[in-house]
C-alpha positions in Angstrom: 1.9 1.0 -25.4 0.6 -2.3 -26.0 -2.5 -2.2 -25.3 -4.9 -5.4 -24.9 -8.8 -5.5 -25.6 -10.7 -8.3 -23.7 -14.5 -9.7 -25.3 -16.6 -12.0 -24.7 -17.5 -12.4 -20.6 -21.0 -13.0 -19.9 -23.7 -14.7 -17.3 -24.1 -18.8 -18.5 -25.8 -21.7 -17.5 -23.8 -24.4 -15.3 -23.2 -26.7 -18.5 -23.0 -24.0 -21.9 -19.5 -22.1 -23.4 -18.3 -19.0 -23.8 -15.5 -18.3 -26.2 -12.8 -15.1 -25.0 -11.4 -13.0 -27.3 -7.9 -10.9 -26.4 -6.5 -8.9 -29.6 -3.3 -7.1 -28.7 -2.2 -3.9 -30.2 0.5 -0.9 -30.2 4.2 -1.3 -31.6 4.4 -5.4 -30.6 8.0 -6.3 -32.5 6.9 -9.7 -31.0 5.2 -11.8 -28.8 6.5 -14.4 -26.9 2.7 -15.3 -25.2 -0.2 -15.2 -23.9 -2.6 -16.3 -21.6 -5.3 -16.3 -19.8 -5.7 -15.3 -15.5 -9.0 -15.0 -13.2 -9.3 -14.2 -10.3 -12.8 -15.8 -8.2 -13.8 -13.2 -4.8 -11.1 -13.5 -2.5 -8.6 -15.3 -4.3 -5.9 -15.2 -5.8 -5.3 -14.9 -8.6 -4.5 -18.0 -11.0 -3.2 -19.0 -14.7 -5.9 -20.9 -17.0 -4.5 -21.6 -19.7 -1.1 -20.1 -21.7 0.8 -20.6 -24.3 4.1 -19.6 -25.9 5.0 -18.4 -29.2 5.7 -21.6 -30.7 2.9 -23.0 -29.9 3.5 -25.1 -26.1 0.6 -24.8 -24.3 -0.2 -24.5 -20.2 -3.7 -25.5 -19.2 -5.4 -24.6 -14.8 -5.2 -28.7 -13.8 -8.7 -27.4 -13.1 -9.8 -27.1 -16.7 -7.6 -29.3 -18.7 -9.8 -31.1 -20.7 -12.9 -28.8 -21.4 -10.8 -25.4 -21.8 -8.7 -24.3 -25.2 -6.3 -21.8 -26.5 -5.5 -20.9 -29.6 -4.7 -17.7 -31.0 -4.2 -15.5 -34.7 -0.7 -14.5 -35.3 -2.3 -11.8 -38.4 -4.5 -10.4 -35.6 -2.7 -10.9 -32.9 -5.1 -12.4 -31.0 -5.4 -14.7 -28.3 -8.7 -17.0 -27.3 -9.9 -19.1 -24.6 -13.1 -21.3 -25.6 -14.3 -22.4 -22.3 -16.2 -25.4 -22.4 -18.4 -27.6 -20.1 -18.6 -24.8 -18.0 -19.0 -24.8 -14.1 -19.9 -22.3 -11.9 -16.1 -22.3 -9.8 -14.9 -21.4 -13.8 -16.5 -17.6 -12.5 -14.6 -15.1 -12.5 -12.9 -12.2 -14.0 -10.9 -13.4 -16.6 -7.9 -11.5 -18.0 -5.5 -11.2 -20.9 -1.7 -11.2 -21.1 0.4 -10.9 -22.8 4.3 -11.1 -22.8 7.1 -9.9 -25.6 9.0 -6.5 -27.0 7.6 -4.0 -28.6 9.2 -0.9 -30.1 9.7 2.6 -30.9 11.9 3.8 -33.3 14.9 1.6 -32.8 14.2 0.9 -29.3 13.6 -2.6 -27.9 12.0 -3.7 -24.6 10.6 -6.5 -23.8 6.7 -6.0 -22.5 4.5 -7.1 -20.2 1.2 -6.1 -20.3 -2.4 -6.7 -19.0 -6.3 -6.8 -20.5 -9.0 -4.9 -18.1 -10.3 -7.7 -17.3 -13.7 -9.8 -18.8 -16.8 -11.7 -16.0 -17.3 -14.8 -16.5 -20.6 -15.1 -14.6 -21.5 -19.3 -14.0 -25.0 -19.2 -12.4 -27.9 -21.0 -13.4 
């Protein structure tokens, strides 16, 4: 009932930049948090950056100073600006959103994931 659509992945050279977008749609009452997670080949999924509804942010140490998470509340969209990309940033990036959905007068928590978008950093 809550869908996330990601875009912006692709192939970039080391030192380059990329901006990921994730738009949430459906019967959304409120979004508590949105964020980005990534999974490299042979590794477990890890947090890259998250943002709560109050605007607090959390970044993985490996991306601090290079990645910036932002949001557009009117569009229920979260972005991840990635600068100074490194080869070890190569991964599938997944958008995540948590909050409360509704159906008529019924409300329920949701925890939704996007389909993932590939980011490859290579020369």
